[in-house]
Legacy VTK file of the C-alpha trace (Angstrom):
# vtk DataFile Version 3.0
C-alpha trace
ASCII
DATASET POLYDATA
POINTS 343 float
49.612 -80.321 -3.396
51.445 -78.503 -5.613
49.422 -74.840 -6.282
49.428 -74.650 -2.635
53.135 -75.042 -2.355
53.234 -72.295 -5.032
51.477 -70.302 -3.356
53.133 -70.827 -0.131
56.846 -69.960 -1.940
55.666 -66.860 -3.496
54.496 -65.350 -0.845
58.230 -66.582 1.534
55.532 -68.903 4.095
57.047 -71.826 5.163
53.716 -73.093 5.547
50.009 -72.292 5.791
49.022 -69.107 7.682
45.119 -69.931 6.974
44.452 -74.240 7.903
41.237 -74.376 8.864
42.335 -76.655 11.995
42.376 -75.062 15.397
46.670 -75.194 16.085
47.258 -74.038 19.092
50.419 -72.454 17.993
48.536 -70.252 15.995
46.125 -69.364 18.716
46.768 -64.944 18.806
45.245 -63.759 22.194
42.611 -60.701 22.122
42.054 -58.980 25.853
39.291 -60.948 25.691
40.427 -64.155 25.312
43.554 -63.156 27.403
41.129 -62.362 30.361
38.969 -65.111 29.579
41.906 -67.866 30.024
43.099 -66.504 33.157
39.677 -66.163 34.856
39.459 -70.130 33.189
43.475 -70.840 35.217
41.519 -68.827 38.045
39.014 -71.208 38.281
40.821 -74.570 37.680
43.990 -73.654 40.230
40.935 -72.681 43.237
38.938 -76.375 42.341
35.993 -73.494 42.275
34.286 -76.472 40.351
32.471 -75.692 36.949
33.234 -73.151 34.795
31.339 -72.592 31.336
32.714 -70.444 28.251
29.884 -69.245 25.353
30.230 -68.185 22.169
29.415 -67.813 18.609
30.740 -70.832 16.686
34.146 -69.497 15.174
34.674 -67.426 17.593
37.430 -69.322 18.745
36.112 -71.749 21.802
37.767 -74.686 20.729
41.187 -72.700 20.134
41.290 -71.761 23.768
40.068 -75.219 25.182
43.607 -76.568 23.124
45.506 -73.906 24.662
43.926 -75.121 28.379
44.652 -78.728 27.438
47.871 -77.446 26.252
49.050 -75.872 29.451
47.298 -79.042 31.544
49.740 -81.663 28.872
52.946 -79.498 30.730
52.779 -79.857 34.187
50.938 -83.473 33.928
52.151 -84.119 38.145
49.586 -81.077 38.994
47.169 -82.223 36.617
44.832 -84.637 35.480
42.322 -83.924 32.593
39.790 -86.179 30.785
38.273 -84.486 27.582
34.689 -85.273 26.223
35.401 -84.509 22.418
31.323 -83.951 21.748
28.925 -85.337 23.527
25.882 -87.284 21.825
22.348 -85.333 22.729
20.973 -88.950 23.140
22.849 -90.012 26.124
21.326 -91.170 29.436
22.250 -89.993 32.081
24.480 -93.187 32.582
25.839 -93.051 29.086
27.062 -89.698 29.751
28.475 -91.266 33.840
30.378 -93.510 31.534
31.696 -92.016 28.857
33.514 -89.773 32.068
34.239 -92.704 33.347
36.594 -94.057 30.266
38.331 -90.781 29.952
40.015 -91.512 33.443
40.497 -95.069 32.083
38.914 -96.484 35.020
37.288 -100.176 34.923
34.817 -100.503 37.184
34.156 -104.341 37.752
29.787 -103.391 37.029
28.022 -101.633 35.233
25.711 -100.631 36.924
25.597 -96.671 38.513
26.173 -97.355 41.842
29.274 -98.746 40.826
30.516 -96.289 38.452
29.919 -93.545 40.667
31.829 -95.346 43.613
34.274 -96.096 40.975
34.671 -92.397 39.615
34.364 -91.220 43.932
37.818 -93.300 44.828
39.818 -92.749 42.031
39.534 -88.670 42.757
40.081 -88.973 45.711
42.661 -91.438 45.708
43.607 -88.319 43.292
42.835 -85.589 45.133
46.787 -83.681 45.267
46.450 -83.472 41.552
43.941 -80.751 40.399
41.419 -83.661 38.635
39.682 -81.327 35.521
37.095 -83.060 33.338
36.775 -80.874 29.668
33.198 -80.697 28.148
33.523 -79.632 24.064
30.363 -79.178 22.657
28.939 -78.600 25.738
25.114 -77.517 24.225
24.129 -81.512 23.750
23.387 -81.620 26.519
20.267 -80.766 27.005
18.677 -83.284 28.964
17.529 -83.039 32.054
18.997 -86.295 33.482
22.289 -85.361 31.745
22.714 -81.860 33.757
21.742 -83.972 36.964
24.383 -86.142 36.568
26.743 -83.657 36.055
25.609 -82.169 39.316
26.013 -85.307 41.013
29.469 -85.225 39.850
30.101 -81.987 40.666
29.311 -82.662 44.643
32.529 -85.036 45.330
34.100 -82.549 47.274
36.158 -82.096 50.740
36.109 -80.290 53.212
38.327 -78.102 51.538
37.281 -78.336 47.868
35.820 -79.618 44.801
37.136 -83.221 43.650
36.135 -82.237 40.360
36.469 -79.512 38.278
33.878 -79.078 35.122
34.782 -76.906 31.708
32.562 -75.988 29.259
32.790 -74.852 26.625
29.256 -74.678 24.348
27.333 -72.619 21.896
24.821 -69.474 23.265
21.944 -71.599 22.723
22.804 -73.641 26.141
21.991 -70.884 27.945
18.697 -71.590 27.475
18.768 -74.856 28.742
21.087 -73.595 31.745
18.098 -71.328 31.748
16.036 -73.781 33.204
18.348 -76.292 34.873
18.520 -74.123 38.240
19.680 -76.450 40.110
22.896 -77.000 38.321
22.854 -73.429 37.178
23.427 -72.092 39.936
26.845 -73.978 40.951
28.034 -72.479 37.814
31.340 -70.509 39.526
32.297 -69.255 36.636
31.247 -68.331 33.042
32.770 -66.162 30.186
31.024 -65.195 26.974
33.644 -64.981 23.594
32.634 -62.038 21.186
33.551 -61.422 17.847
36.348 -59.613 16.952
36.952 -55.902 16.506
38.042 -53.681 13.523
41.780 -53.872 15.097
41.485 -57.191 15.777
41.049 -58.624 12.795
43.480 -56.752 11.634
46.105 -58.395 14.263
45.051 -61.626 14.073
45.830 -61.986 10.203
49.412 -59.889 10.962
50.187 -62.218 14.136
49.245 -65.729 11.797
50.755 -64.584 8.283
54.145 -63.515 10.658
53.798 -66.818 12.591
53.685 -68.510 9.081
57.087 -66.721 8.123
56.165 -63.207 6.500
58.818 -61.509 7.216
60.516 -60.932 3.956
59.779 -58.663 1.058
57.475 -61.800 -0.489
55.056 -61.457 2.353
51.662 -60.736 1.416
51.127 -56.761 1.914
47.337 -56.785 3.166
46.041 -52.730 2.679
43.364 -51.221 5.101
41.052 -51.205 2.781
41.012 -54.848 2.032
41.094 -55.259 6.074
38.134 -52.924 6.488
35.768 -55.619 3.599
37.474 -58.504 5.315
36.208 -57.110 8.705
32.509 -56.549 7.394
32.078 -59.508 5.188
33.642 -62.214 8.352
31.697 -59.833 10.736
34.707 -60.817 12.833
34.085 -64.052 13.443
37.474 -65.823 13.646
36.686 -69.103 11.709
35.269 -66.825 8.714
38.191 -65.029 8.288
41.013 -67.978 8.213
39.322 -69.483 5.367
38.493 -66.326 3.764
42.678 -65.199 4.018
43.681 -68.545 2.595
40.952 -68.241 -0.318
42.553 -64.630 -1.052
46.279 -65.831 -0.917
44.679 -68.497 -3.432
43.408 -65.763 -5.672
46.494 -63.566 -5.334
49.355 -65.695 -5.858
46.922 -67.301 -9.186
47.858 -63.406 -10.468
50.942 -62.932 -8.758
49.913 -59.949 -7.136
51.233 -59.452 -3.405
49.066 -56.570 -2.832
46.182 -57.443 -1.363
42.908 -54.784 -1.835
39.673 -54.292 -1.226
38.978 -55.133 -4.751
39.856 -58.298 -4.562
38.896 -59.593 -1.492
35.395 -58.608 -2.661
36.183 -60.893 -5.668
37.047 -63.596 -3.528
33.718 -63.199 -1.551
32.201 -63.585 -5.189
33.622 -66.363 -5.987
34.549 -68.778 -2.967
31.733 -68.396 -0.207
28.029 -68.902 0.008
25.117 -67.121 -1.327
24.001 -65.113 0.787
21.917 -61.928 0.887
22.250 -60.248 3.748
26.493 -60.570 3.098
26.409 -59.262 -0.358
24.262 -56.498 0.735
27.568 -55.655 3.863
30.243 -56.000 0.702
28.810 -54.340 -1.441
28.154 -51.257 1.380
31.324 -51.780 2.416
32.298 -51.060 -1.337
30.563 -48.119 -2.002
33.040 -46.249 1.482
36.248 -46.172 -0.932
37.104 -43.861 -3.319
36.738 -44.528 -6.631
33.403 -46.533 -6.488
29.983 -46.263 -7.933
28.097 -44.084 -5.927
24.525 -45.260 -4.856
21.489 -45.328 -3.265
21.859 -47.170 0.713
20.832 -46.759 3.913
21.592 -43.637 5.996
23.746 -43.977 8.906
25.760 -46.981 7.566
28.081 -48.789 10.392
31.627 -47.886 9.589
33.532 -50.836 8.220
37.304 -51.045 9.660
34.573 -51.611 12.767
32.133 -54.531 11.807
31.250 -56.767 14.518
28.327 -56.987 12.396
25.948 -55.643 10.338
22.712 -56.335 11.676
20.177 -54.569 9.613
17.616 -56.050 7.433
19.126 -56.844 4.091
17.333 -57.057 0.650
16.505 -59.445 -0.828
18.640 -60.838 -4.020
16.338 -59.454 -6.523
16.433 -55.540 -4.855
20.308 -55.957 -4.293
22.384 -52.604 -6.321
24.258 -53.932 -9.558
28.068 -55.035 -8.042
30.111 -51.628 -8.098
33.458 -53.424 -9.567
32.283 -56.276 -11.501
34.563 -54.576 -14.382
37.704 -54.930 -12.099
36.377 -58.333 -11.076
36.435 -59.697 -14.327
39.751 -57.568 -15.217
40.886 -60.114 -12.921
39.901 -63.135 -13.521
41.159 -62.291 -17.291
44.597 -61.403 -16.664
44.768 -64.920 -13.983
43.746 -66.587 -17.563
46.542 -64.982 -19.032
49.148 -66.346 -15.974
47.646 -70.033 -16.600
LINES 1 344
343 0 1 2 3 4 5 6 7 8 9 10 11 12 13 14 15 16 17 18 19 20 21 22 23 24 25 26 27 28 29 30 31 32 33 34 35 36 37 38 39 40 41 42 43 44 45 46 47 48 49 50 51 52 53 54 55 56 57 58 59 60 61 62 63 64 65 66 67 68 69 70 71 72 73 74 75 76 77 78 79 80 81 82 83 84 85 86 87 88 89 90 91 92 93 94 95 96 97 98 99 100 101 102 103 104 105 106 107 108 109 110 111 112 113 114 115 116 117 118 119 120 121 122 123 124 125 126 127 128 129 130 131 132 133 134 135 136 137 138 139 140 141 142 143 144 145 146 147 148 149 150 151 152 153 154 155 156 157 158 159 160 161 162 163 164 165 166 167 168 169 170 171 172 173 174 175 176 177 178 179 180 181 182 183 184 185 186 187 188 189 190 191 192 193 194 195 196 197 198 199 200 201 202 203 204 205 206 207 208 209 210 211 212 213 214 215 216 217 218 219 220 221 222 223 224 225 226 227 228 229 230 231 232 233 234 235 236 237 238 239 240 241 242 243 244 245 246 247 248 249 250 251 252 253 254 255 256 257 258 259 260 261 262 263 264 265 266 267 268 269 270 271 272 273 274 275 276 277 278 279 280 281 282 283 284 285 286 287 288 289 290 291 292 293 294 295 296 297 298 299 300 301 302 303 304 305 306 307 308 309 310 311 312 313 314 315 316 317 318 319 320 321 322 323 324 325 326 327 328 329 330 331 332 333 334 335 336 337 338 339 340 341 342
């Protein structure tokens, strides 16, 4: 805790800008996120029924969910919301129904499927002037036919004018295979949106936004070079969760060597020392390093992607023993020696 306070004060930050939690106040809305939220709100307010948000891990689904919940909580007279954070894959359809009923704080008199469905139906009808919404995170865990059939039955509860219950699912992309095998449910999806990774410009703006929100407005603020942004983009493939984790470690290292300027070599070194070894990531990082002036020129594949625009490098990486020696090993050693002297 003491070390963290030191490095935050060194950069003039009042709090950690790269905390590992999905804090809605640190939500950086890309154009894609804005579009997704706009359409989600439209689907919910119009009571269209089922909405699905898909994306790989770390693309911002949970942050969008919390942003949505924050907006609903601000107007409880209009919105009546229940949330299932992470359904258990082994749930039976009745277990799922129990979870839904419990989230709406209902207490059916008998523990039977019919009584639970009747209690939910009556509750939604009584609250039909409000917008009733069930939000499910990690929806890919719902992979059984019985579970989806239960959700289809629940979604069928309606008045002549609209649905009594909106269903909003946040899921990994793998759920699409489950949905394709359940056409009766899939055909009822009114809105689906797939979140993509951040592009190079968004990676830069994402980092700057979080720093500014944490108080980085003085001359103490960390200064990322353009090459540093490029390396972070190359490493993360535009994944917000990976960006946050890497930047947190970068700031710790920068404070250790008393440097407010953060360049591509410091990013490279941080990746080497704080992330799990991975041959494909290593190949991307070594390739990115060679694009900067002054780095060792080595034989690399032709037509490499531009680092500042790297959503992901998809070419097959060589095996670890085939990797070319790190072009900045001397610089990394120099940084380490400097850190040791400052202890």
